DOZA-10507 format. One line per 5 residues: number of its first residue (from 1); for each residue x, y, z of N, C-alpha, C. Coordinates in nm, 3 decimals. Last residue first. Layout:
BEGIN
NUM> X:Y:Z:X:Y:Z:X:Y:Z ~ ...
END
This chain:
BEGIN
207> 1.325:-1.734:-0.938:1.385:-1.639:-1.034:1.518:-1.587:-0.983 ~ 1.222:-1.894:-0.747:1.232:-1.951:-0.883:1.302:-1.859:-0.980 ~ 1.200:-1.748:-0.518:1.296:-1.859:-0.519:1.323:-1.911:-0.659 ~ 0.994:-1.576:-0.585:1.129:-1.521:-0.568:1.235:-1.629:-0.566 ~ 0.779:-1.758:-0.591:0.815:-1.683:-0.711:0.959:-1.631:-0.701
202> 0.779:-1.834:-0.318:0.808:-1.934:-0.423:0.851:-1.865:-0.553 ~ 0.706:-1.593:-0.193:0.834:-1.656:-0.161:0.875:-1.754:-0.271 ~ 0.449:-1.563:-0.301:0.553:-1.462:-0.328:0.692:-1.521:-0.303 ~ 0.325:-1.789:-0.188:0.337:-1.778:-0.334:0.446:-1.676:-0.371 ~ 0.336:-1.722:0.083:0.410:-1.839:0.036:0.427:-1.838:-0.116
197> 0.164:-1.503:0.085:0.305:-1.484:0.121:0.391:-1.602:0.077 ~ -0.082:-1.632:0.002:-0.021:-1.520:-0.071:0.127:-1.507:-0.041 ~ -0.127:-1.824:0.200:-0.116:-1.865:0.059:-0.043:-1.757:-0.019 ~ -0.146:-1.657:0.427:-0.038:-1.756:0.417:-0.017:-1.800:0.272 ~ -0.379:-1.512:0.365:-0.252:-1.442:0.385:-0.134:-1.539:0.367
192> -0.564:-1.719:0.369:-0.536:-1.652:0.242:-0.405:-1.574:0.250 ~ -0.557:-1.779:0.643:-0.522:-1.883:0.547:-0.489:-1.822:0.410 ~ -0.645:-1.540:0.762:-0.508:-1.586:0.785:-0.466:-1.690:0.682 ~ -0.817:-1.286:0.622:-0.824:-1.431:0.638:-0.681:-1.485:0.646 ~ -0.979:-0.986:0.713:-0.856:-1.052:0.671:-0.858:-1.199:0.714
187> -1.325:-0.960:0.620:-1.221:-0.964:0.724:-1.098:-1.035:0.670 ~ -1.524:-0.981:0.427:-1.480:-0.849:0.469:-1.373:-0.844:0.576 ~ -1.555:-1.255:0.374:-1.665:-1.180:0.438:-1.616:-1.048:0.499 ~ -1.213:-1.268:0.370:-1.332:-1.351:0.360:-1.442:-1.282:0.440 ~ -0.926:-1.129:0.201:-1.037:-1.123:0.296:-1.144:-1.227:0.266
182> -0.731:-1.075:0.024:-0.693:-1.158:0.139:-0.804:-1.162:0.243 ~ -0.827:-0.899:-0.160:-0.799:-1.036:-0.206:-0.759:-1.130:-0.094 ~ -0.824:-0.651:-0.034:-0.948:-0.727:-0.039:-0.930:-0.872:-0.080 ~ -0.519:-0.628:-0.073:-0.598:-0.601:0.046:-0.723:-0.689:0.046 ~ -0.186:-0.591:-0.201:-0.312:-0.665:-0.195:-0.385:-0.632:-0.065
177> 0.058:-0.516:-0.425:-0.013:-0.460:-0.310:-0.154:-0.520:-0.307 ~ 0.381:-0.605:-0.524:0.238:-0.629:-0.543:0.167:-0.595:-0.412 ~ 0.660:-0.438:-0.658:0.585:-0.477:-0.538:0.439:-0.498:-0.574 ~ 0.762:-0.381:-0.904:0.855:-0.432:-0.802:0.780:-0.493:-0.684 ~ 0.601:-0.468:-1.217:0.610:-0.395:-1.090:0.711:-0.460:-0.997
172> 0.599:-0.622:-1.446:0.563:-0.480:-1.458:0.579:-0.401:-1.329 ~ 0.673:-0.879:-1.393:0.724:-0.819:-1.516:0.697:-0.669:-1.522 ~ 0.533:-0.952:-1.173:0.675:-0.923:-1.154:0.736:-0.855:-1.277 ~ 0.287:-1.027:-1.253:0.302:-0.890:-1.204:0.449:-0.851:-1.189 ~ 0.320:-1.295:-1.309:0.304:-1.202:-1.422:0.323:-1.056:-1.379
167> 0.319:-1.418:-1.064:0.449:-1.404:-1.131:0.440:-1.308:-1.250 ~ 0.054:-1.444:-0.998:0.128:-1.332:-0.939:0.262:-1.310:-1.008 ~ -0.209:-1.515:-1.144:-0.070:-1.555:-1.170:0.020:-1.441:-1.125 ~ -0.460:-1.514:-0.882:-0.393:-1.456:-1.000:-0.257:-1.522:-1.020 ~ -0.549:-1.599:-0.641:-0.555:-1.698:-0.750:-0.491:-1.644:-0.878
162> -0.539:-1.376:-0.482:-0.435:-1.478:-0.461:-0.437:-1.584:-0.570 ~ -0.581:-1.068:-0.669:-0.634:-1.185:-0.599:-0.525:-1.291:-0.583 ~ -0.618:-0.718:-0.685:-0.528:-0.834:-0.702:-0.579:-0.948:-0.612 ~ -0.754:-0.471:-0.701:-0.827:-0.598:-0.706:-0.737:-0.716:-0.738 ~ -0.504:-0.284:-0.704:-0.626:-0.283:-0.784:-0.685:-0.421:-0.802
157> -0.149:-0.215:-0.745:-0.266:-0.255:-0.668:-0.387:-0.256:-0.761 ~ 0.199:-0.212:-0.753:0.079:-0.236:-0.830:-0.033:-0.284:-0.738 ~ 0.483:0.005:-0.731:0.385:-0.085:-0.669:0.262:-0.095:-0.758 ~ 0.816:0.059:-0.805:0.681:0.067:-0.858:0.593:-0.039:-0.791 ~ 1.092:0.267:-0.728:1.017:0.145:-0.702:0.872:0.164:-0.745
152> 1.219:0.454:-1.009:1.171:0.445:-0.870:1.103:0.310:-0.854 ~ 1.262:0.531:-1.271:1.375:0.483:-1.190:1.342:0.490:-1.041 ~ 1.047:0.410:-1.513:1.057:0.496:-1.394:1.171:0.443:-1.308 ~ 0.910:0.361:-1.788:1.051:0.361:-1.748:1.067:0.461:-1.633 ~ 0.640:0.154:-1.874:0.689:0.274:-1.805:0.836:0.257:-1.768
147> 0.513:-0.053:-1.997:0.635:-0.001:-2.059:0.687:0.127:-1.995 ~ 0.285:-0.122:-1.840:0.384:-0.222:-1.883:0.518:-0.161:-1.923 ~ 0.074:0.023:-1.764:0.202:0.060:-1.702:0.314:-0.035:-1.742 ~ -0.133:-0.082:-1.910:-0.108:0.062:-1.922:0.025:0.102:-1.860 ~ -0.175:-0.338:-1.834:-0.088:-0.318:-1.951:-0.052:-0.170:-1.967
142> -0.364:-0.337:-1.638:-0.223:-0.328:-1.596:-0.128:-0.308:-1.713 ~ -0.651:-0.176:-1.629:-0.571:-0.248:-1.728:-0.422:-0.232:-1.694 ~ -0.786:-0.226:-1.297:-0.760:-0.144:-1.415:-0.668:-0.223:-1.506 ~ -1.053:-0.304:-1.059:-0.927:-0.330:-1.127:-0.905:-0.225:-1.236 ~ -1.175:-0.255:-0.723:-1.187:-0.247:-0.869:-1.051:-0.273:-0.930
137> -1.304:-0.286:-0.438:-1.197:-0.359:-0.507:-1.223:-0.359:-0.657 ~ -1.354:0.028:-0.273:-1.409:-0.087:-0.347:-1.295:-0.155:-0.422 ~ -1.219:0.240:-0.166:-1.263:0.136:-0.072:-1.324:0.015:-0.142 ~ -1.079:0.301:-0.467:-1.059:0.334:-0.325:-1.109:0.220:-0.238 ~ -1.109:0.263:-0.745:-1.210:0.212:-0.653:-1.201:0.260:-0.511
132> -0.945:0.309:-0.954:-1.024:0.424:-0.908:-1.117:0.386:-0.793 ~ -0.642:0.122:-0.875:-0.768:0.145:-0.946:-0.836:0.270:-0.891 ~ -0.295:0.232:-0.881:-0.412:0.168:-0.818:-0.534:0.192:-0.907 ~ 0.043:0.241:-0.849:-0.064:0.255:-0.947:-0.180:0.167:-0.901 ~ 0.276:0.409:-0.660:0.173:0.305:-0.654:0.067:0.336:-0.760
127> 0.618:0.478:-0.643:0.492:0.505:-0.711:0.401:0.383:-0.698 ~ 0.835:0.600:-0.388:0.772:0.485:-0.453:0.647:0.537:-0.526 ~ 0.917:0.852:-0.335:1.013:0.744:-0.312:0.967:0.618:-0.385 ~ 0.840:1.151:-0.513:0.807:1.014:-0.474:0.930:0.932:-0.439 ~ 0.943:1.389:-0.612:0.894:1.384:-0.474:0.882:1.240:-0.423
122> 1.000:1.386:-0.876:1.106:1.436:-0.787:1.068:1.427:-0.639 ~ 0.764:1.297:-0.994:0.883:1.211:-0.999:0.997:1.259:-0.909 ~ 0.519:1.410:-1.020:0.562:1.376:-0.884:0.699:1.307:-0.880 ~ 0.448:1.441:-1.279:0.440:1.561:-1.194:0.501:1.538:-1.056 ~ 0.454:1.185:-1.380:0.564:1.276:-1.416:0.566:1.402:-1.328
117> 0.220:1.059:-1.317:0.337:1.032:-1.231:0.449:1.132:-1.257 ~ 0.036:1.103:-1.511:0.042:1.203:-1.402:0.163:1.180:-1.311 ~ 0.022:0.888:-1.677:0.126:0.988:-1.705:0.135:1.098:-1.600 ~ -0.206:0.752:-1.589:-0.072:0.696:-1.565:0.035:0.804:-1.577 ~ -0.409:0.912:-1.692:-0.390:0.903:-1.547:-0.250:0.853:-1.515
112> -0.376:0.861:-1.961:-0.356:0.999:-1.913:-0.338:1.002:-1.762 ~ -0.447:0.595:-1.990:-0.304:0.629:-1.997:-0.278:0.771:-1.947 ~ -0.711:0.535:-1.745:-0.655:0.539:-1.881:-0.511:0.589:-1.874 ~ -0.755:0.503:-1.480:-0.855:0.445:-1.569:-0.806:0.448:-1.714 ~ -0.596:0.493:-1.165:-0.583:0.482:-1.310:-0.712:0.430:-1.375
107> -0.442:0.687:-0.914:-0.554:0.601:-0.953:-0.573:0.610:-1.104 ~ -0.142:0.679:-0.749:-0.207:0.731:-0.869:-0.319:0.635:-0.909 ~ 0.030:0.768:-0.468:-0.074:0.678:-0.517:-0.147:0.744:-0.633 ~ 0.355:0.781:-0.372:0.256:0.856:-0.448:0.157:0.756:-0.507 ~ 0.492:0.742:-0.070:0.437:0.660:-0.179:0.330:0.745:-0.247
102> 0.769:0.887:0.089:0.638:0.906:0.028:0.610:0.803:-0.081 ~ 0.915:0.910:0.414:0.923:0.864:0.275:0.781:0.860:0.219 ~ 0.904:1.209:0.614:0.862:1.071:0.584:0.891:1.039:0.439 ~ 0.917:1.463:0.743:1.037:1.383:0.718:1.002:1.234:0.700 ~ 0.727:1.652:0.779:0.719:1.533:0.865:0.832:1.433:0.840
97> 0.798:1.861:0.603:0.758:1.891:0.741:0.768:1.769:0.832 ~ 0.856:1.734:0.358:0.957:1.815:0.428:0.924:1.833:0.575 ~ 0.615:1.606:0.298:0.740:1.530:0.303:0.847:1.606:0.383 ~ 0.433:1.818:0.290:0.417:1.710:0.390:0.550:1.636:0.408 ~ 0.536:1.958:0.068:0.527:2.024:0.198:0.516:1.920:0.311
92> 0.496:1.769:-0.131:0.632:1.814:-0.100:0.637:1.880:0.037 ~ 0.218:1.762:-0.134:0.294:1.644:-0.090:0.437:1.681:-0.055 ~ 0.156:2.017:-0.229:0.103:1.971:-0.099:0.187:1.854:-0.046 ~ 0.281:2.013:-0.480:0.326:2.107:-0.377:0.279:2.065:-0.238 ~ 0.136:1.809:-0.619:0.279:1.794:-0.592:0.327:1.887:-0.480
87> -0.183:1.764:-0.449:-0.098:1.823:-0.553:0.049:1.796:-0.519 ~ -0.353:1.459:-0.365:-0.286:1.584:-0.327:-0.201:1.633:-0.443 ~ -0.467:1.198:-0.394:-0.546:1.321:-0.414:-0.483:1.448:-0.359 ~ -0.300:0.991:-0.153:-0.390:1.006:-0.267:-0.442:1.150:-0.271 ~ -0.002:0.860:-0.022:-0.092:0.975:-0.032:-0.168:0.976:-0.166
82> 0.148:0.700:0.231:0.094:0.671:0.097:-0.020:0.769:0.074 ~ 0.431:0.749:0.412:0.297:0.803:0.393:0.258:0.774:0.248 ~ 0.638:0.516:0.590:0.593:0.579:0.466:0.455:0.641:0.485 ~ 0.674:0.442:0.850:0.794:0.461:0.767:0.760:0.538:0.639 ~ 0.528:0.527:1.162:0.513:0.502:1.019:0.645:0.529:0.946
77> 0.477:0.524:1.452:0.597:0.469:1.388:0.578:0.432:1.241 ~ 0.350:0.852:1.547:0.333:0.708:1.526:0.446:0.654:1.438 ~ 0.359:1.122:1.560:0.429:1.050:1.667:0.425:0.898:1.646 ~ 0.198:1.209:1.355:0.343:1.230:1.341:0.423:1.156:1.448 ~ -0.074:1.193:1.372:-0.001:1.068:1.343:0.151:1.086:1.339
72> -0.160:1.457:1.431:-0.189:1.346:1.522:-0.096:1.228:1.499 ~ -0.079:1.602:1.208:-0.020:1.635:1.338:-0.042:1.520:1.438 ~ -0.243:1.484:1.016:-0.097:1.476:1.001:-0.027:1.507:1.134 ~ -0.497:1.555:1.102:-0.458:1.413:1.107:-0.307:1.399:1.095 ~ -0.474:1.840:1.071:-0.516:1.779:1.196:-0.469:1.634:1.206
67> -0.421:1.896:0.806:-0.314:1.916:0.905:-0.346:1.848:1.038 ~ -0.561:1.630:0.602:-0.553:1.767:0.652:-0.448:1.775:0.763 ~ -0.499:1.424:0.312:-0.496:1.447:0.457:-0.492:1.595:0.493 ~ -0.606:1.275:0.073:-0.609:1.422:0.093:-0.607:1.459:0.241 ~ -0.584:0.982:0.233:-0.653:1.043:0.120:-0.674:1.191:0.151
62> -0.329:0.764:0.328:-0.391:0.895:0.352:-0.455:0.948:0.224 ~ -0.191:0.508:0.503:-0.265:0.536:0.380:-0.353:0.658:0.406 ~ 0.119:0.456:0.631:-0.006:0.529:0.658:-0.071:0.562:0.525 ~ 0.299:0.162:0.673:0.256:0.263:0.576:0.123:0.324:0.620 ~ 0.587:0.010:0.809:0.449:0.051:0.828:0.416:0.170:0.738
57> 0.778:-0.268:0.703:0.767:-0.123:0.719:0.620:-0.085:0.722 ~ 0.918:-0.563:0.866:0.827:-0.494:0.774:0.835:-0.343:0.797 ~ 1.057:-0.695:1.060:1.121:-0.679:0.929:1.031:-0.614:0.824 ~ 0.916:-0.541:1.330:1.023:-0.637:1.296:1.081:-0.607:1.157 ~ 0.713:-0.397:1.444:0.708:-0.420:1.299:0.813:-0.519:1.249
52> 0.540:-0.473:1.733:0.674:-0.458:1.676:0.672:-0.493:1.527 ~ 0.252:-0.296:1.808:0.304:-0.425:1.763:0.436:-0.402:1.691 ~ 0.165:-0.044:1.833:0.261:-0.088:1.935:0.317:-0.226:1.903 ~ -0.032:0.001:1.653:0.105:0.021:1.606:0.210:-0.003:1.714 ~ -0.264:-0.030:1.804:-0.228:-0.131:1.704:-0.081:-0.122:1.667
47> -0.278:0.209:1.949:-0.257:0.082:2.018:-0.204:-0.025:1.923 ~ -0.323:0.386:1.736:-0.210:0.409:1.826:-0.175:0.280:1.902 ~ -0.563:0.288:1.633:-0.441:0.284:1.553:-0.317:0.296:1.641 ~ -0.741:0.357:1.833:-0.716:0.215:1.806:-0.586:0.197:1.728 ~ -0.728:0.634:1.806:-0.692:0.571:1.935:-0.662:0.422:1.918
42> -0.811:0.675:1.529:-0.678:0.712:1.579:-0.641:0.638:1.708 ~ -0.971:0.401:1.355:-0.975:0.527:1.432:-0.842:0.547:1.504 ~ -0.918:0.272:1.041:-0.887:0.251:1.183:-0.886:0.387:1.253 ~ -1.093:0.128:0.765:-1.050:0.249:0.837:-1.029:0.218:0.986 ~ -1.206:-0.068:0.624:-1.077:-0.100:0.687:-1.019:0.020:0.763
37> -1.418:0.026:0.494:-1.448:-0.062:0.607:-1.320:-0.099:0.683 ~ -1.389:0.368:0.401:-1.337:0.231:0.392:-1.376:0.150:0.516 ~ -1.470:0.616:0.467:-1.560:0.536:0.384:-1.515:0.390:0.376 ~ -1.261:0.742:0.600:-1.365:0.677:0.680:-1.464:0.595:0.598 ~ -0.944:0.765:0.584:-1.050:0.750:0.483:-1.165:0.669:0.543
32> -0.721:0.779:0.744:-0.816:0.892:0.748:-0.931:0.879:0.649 ~ -0.578:0.533:0.747:-0.565:0.627:0.858:-0.676:0.732:0.861 ~ -0.533:0.209:0.698:-0.619:0.316:0.647:-0.640:0.418:0.759 ~ -0.210:0.076:0.666:-0.321:0.104:0.757:-0.401:0.223:0.702 ~ 0.007:-0.182:0.535:-0.064:-0.055:0.525:-0.185:-0.046:0.616
27> 0.331:-0.298:0.530:0.199:-0.323:0.589:0.127:-0.188:0.596 ~ 0.589:-0.440:0.329:0.511:-0.322:0.368:0.376:-0.366:0.424 ~ 0.698:-0.689:0.295:0.791:-0.576:0.314:0.716:-0.453:0.368 ~ 0.549:-0.958:0.479:0.545:-0.858:0.372:0.644:-0.746:0.402 ~ 0.753:-1.240:0.592:0.664:-1.125:0.616:0.659:-1.032:0.495
22> 0.789:-1.537:0.609:0.810:-1.454:0.489:0.721:-1.330:0.500 ~ 0.723:-1.627:0.864:0.858:-1.654:0.813:0.891:-1.575:0.687 ~ 0.552:-1.375:1.060:0.550:-1.474:0.951:0.694:-1.501:0.904 ~ 0.528:-1.174:1.241:0.595:-1.296:1.286:0.606:-1.403:1.177 ~ 0.383:-0.985:1.108:0.519:-0.948:1.151:0.598:-1.070:1.198
17> 0.138:-1.124:1.062:0.221:-1.075:0.951:0.366:-1.052:0.995 ~ 0.046:-1.175:1.319:0.068:-1.287:1.228:0.161:-1.244:1.113 ~ 0.014:-0.916:1.413:0.118:-1.001:1.473:0.149:-1.120:1.385 ~ -0.205:-0.842:1.249:-0.077:-0.771:1.239:0.037:-0.854:1.297 ~ -0.407:-1.012:1.337:-0.358:-1.023:1.199:-0.222:-0.957:1.185
12> -0.426:-0.917:1.603:-0.401:-1.059:1.576:-0.344:-1.078:1.435 ~ -0.490:-0.645:1.585:-0.355:-0.684:1.630:-0.325:-0.831:1.602 ~ -0.650:-0.508:1.293:-0.655:-0.577:1.422:-0.517:-0.635:1.455 ~ -0.636:-0.396:1.042:-0.710:-0.322:1.144:-0.721:-0.394:1.278 ~ -0.490:-0.334:0.728:-0.483:-0.411:0.853:-0.550:-0.329:0.964
7> -0.472:-0.245:0.462:-0.601:-0.251:0.528:-0.601:-0.334:0.654 ~ -0.238:-0.448:0.271:-0.298:-0.322:0.314:-0.430:-0.346:0.386 ~ 0.076:-0.571:0.215:-0.059:-0.609:0.257:-0.121:-0.488:0.323 ~ 0.307:-0.606:-0.035:0.246:-0.510:0.057:0.106:-0.560:0.088 ~ 0.615:-0.759:-0.138:0.471:-0.763:-0.114:0.431:-0.654:-0.016
2> 0.851:-0.781:-0.417:0.812:-0.750:-0.279:0.660:-0.759:-0.265 ~ 1.037:-1.004:-0.611:0.916:-0.925:-0.598:0.881:-0.906:-0.452
END
């Protein structure tokens, strides 16, 4: 099982992740969604991304991005664009123009939302199933994606906590995506990050 830690906004935490003995495969940054307390302004983001990613991949989290932000970030060392709220044609255009791998983010409240993945199956490199909460840590019924047969990597987000039985997520997803669950008083907590990454390592050692 892979891990993704999202909502990184300071260099101390980012360096801790990239230097960790069991670093996350993916590290996400909130690029254009200003309602999120984890949003990083462009100038700060540019400085932050000078941290060597080493064995992780950097993900730009984008909610219905406009051309202005896409043009600004094209010089930054992102490996993936994680995109919410765009049509298949819009995302295909972004993928071709900027030559980035794409994580299609689908927010879920019922099975009809889940099935929207079919519209993007030829565009996505990875599918992320998330709650409707965006900047709020909400959950959804993970059983809704239990039996999906998608020949793409599948990420799972939505109020995942370090006290959860993370091994259960391995049955339904390739990657577990966590953000608020690693925070204390709204800030990333190094001790919680260590617990999470060590738990992922232990799960992978046992299977």
